[in-house]
C-alpha positions as CSV (number, residue, x, y, z in Angstrom):
1,X,-0.1,-0.2,0.1
2,X,2.7,2.5,1.1
3,X,6.2,2.3,-0.5
4,X,9.4,3.0,1.9
5,X,9.7,6.6,0.4
6,X,6.1,7.9,1.0
7,X,4.7,8.6,4.6
8,X,2.3,6.0,6.0
9,X,-1.2,6.8,7.4
10,X,-0.2,7.2,11.4
11,X,-3.4,9.0,12.2
12,X,-7.1,8.9,11.5
13,X,-10.2,11.3,12.3
14,X,-13.4,9.3,11.1
15,X,-16.3,10.6,9.5
16,X,-18.7,11.4,12.6
17,X,-16.1,12.3,14.7
18,X,-15.6,15.9,16.0
19,X,-12.3,17.4,17.6
20,X,-11.7,20.7,19.4
21,X,-8.2,21.6,20.2
22,X,-4.9,21.7,18.6
23,X,-3.4,18.6,16.9
24,X,0.4,17.9,16.6
25,X,1.4,14.7,14.7
26,X,4.2,12.9,13.0
27,X,3.4,11.3,9.7
28,X,0.2,11.4,7.8
29,X,-3.1,12.8,9.4
30,X,-6.2,11.9,7.6
31,X,-9.3,13.6,8.3
32,X,-13.0,12.7,7.5
33,X,-14.8,14.4,10.4
34,X,-14.9,17.8,11.8
35,X,-11.7,19.5,13.4
36,X,-11.6,22.8,15.4
37,X,-8.1,24.0,16.1
38,X,-4.7,24.3,14.8
39,X,-2.8,21.4,13.0
40,X,0.9,20.5,12.5
41,X,1.7,17.3,10.6
42,X,4.1,15.7,8.2
43,X,1.0,15.6,5.6
44,X,-2.5,16.5,6.0
45,X,-5.3,14.5,3.9
46,X,-8.7,16.2,4.1
47,X,-11.7,13.9,2.7
48,X,-14.7,14.8,0.6
49,X,-16.8,15.1,3.7
50,X,-14.4,16.9,6.1
51,X,-14.5,20.3,7.5
52,X,-11.8,21.8,9.1
53,X,-11.6,25.2,10.9
54,X,-8.2,26.6,11.9
55,X,-4.7,26.9,10.5
56,X,-2.6,23.9,9.3
57,X,1.4,23.4,8.6
58,X,2.5,20.8,6.9
59,X,5.0,19.2,4.0
60,X,1.8,18.5,1.9
61,X,-1.8,19.3,2.2
62,X,-4.6,17.7,0.2
63,X,-8.1,19.1,0.5
64,X,-11.2,17.3,-0.3
65,X,-13.3,19.0,2.0
66,X,-13.9,22.4,3.5
67,X,-11.1,24.5,5.2
68,X,-12.0,27.9,6.8
69,X,-8.4,29.1,7.7
70,X,-4.9,29.5,6.8
71,X,-2.7,26.5,5.0
72,X,1.3,26.5,5.1
73,X,2.9,23.8,3.0
74,X,6.6,23.2,2.3
75,X,6.0,20.9,-0.6
76,X,2.4,21.3,-2.1
77,X,-1.2,21.8,-1.5
78,X,-3.7,20.3,-3.9
79,X,-7.3,21.3,-3.6
80,X,-9.5,18.5,-5.2
81,X,-12.7,18.9,-7.5
82,X,-14.9,19.2,-4.4
83,X,-12.6,21.1,-2.3
84,X,-13.0,24.5,-0.9
85,X,-10.2,26.6,0.8
86,X,-11.5,30.0,2.6
87,X,-8.2,31.3,3.6
88,X,-4.5,32.3,2.7
89,X,-2.2,29.7,1.2
90,X,1.7,29.9,1.6
91,X,3.3,26.9,-0.5
92,X,6.0,25.9,-3.1
93,X,3.5,24.2,-5.5
94,X,-0.4,24.9,-5.7
95,X,-2.9,22.5,-7.5
96,X,-6.6,23.4,-8.2
97,X,-8.8,20.6,-9.8
98,X,-11.5,22.1,-12.2
99,X,-14.3,22.5,-9.5
100,X,-12.1,23.4,-6.8
101,X,-12.7,26.6,-4.7
102,X,-10.0,28.9,-3.2
103,X,-11.0,32.1,-1.5
104,X,-8.0,34.0,-0.1
105,X,-4.4,35.0,-1.1
106,X,-1.9,33.1,-2.5
107,X,1.9,33.0,-2.0
108,X,4.3,30.8,-3.9
109,X,7.8,30.1,-2.5
110,X,10.3,28.2,-4.1
111,X,12.6,28.1,-0.9
112,X,11.7,26.9,2.5
113,X,8.2,28.4,3.5
114,X,7.8,30.2,6.5
115,X,4.7,30.4,8.6
116,X,2.4,33.5,8.1
117,X,2.0,35.8,11.1
118,X,-1.4,37.1,11.4
119,X,-2.7,40.0,13.9
120,X,-5.5,39.0,16.3
121,X,-7.7,41.1,14.0
122,X,-7.1,39.5,10.8
123,X,-7.5,36.0,12.5
124,X,-11.1,37.3,13.8
125,X,-12.2,39.1,10.9
126,X,-13.0,36.9,7.9
127,X,-11.5,38.5,4.6
128,X,-14.1,39.6,1.9
129,X,-12.4,38.4,-1.8
130,X,-13.9,38.9,-5.2
131,X,-16.2,41.8,-7.0
132,X,-18.9,43.4,-5.2
């Protein structure tokens, strides 16, 4: 299933599960439920029916569900066809599938990505993007 060169699935939050609080883990974290809090992991995979509210930092992030928050990835962020990100992204590589939604600012970095620092006001007030 996993080769020696890929990160294996180490943590799983199943559908119907709700977690409130910060998560810090090594390896890959897959979320199919609801998480409110900040996440640090090697890799983060959000399933089609997942909801995540908070900020996330990882080597790579795959978004199949809905995220309300900011994402920082050293290598890649991938937004799948049903994925939605409402927040800012910093990464070296970004892919958005047809149908995927990104509402926020994007910063592309080739060197090592450093975490964005937001003021308390920016974190509390949702940004409005688009015309109108």
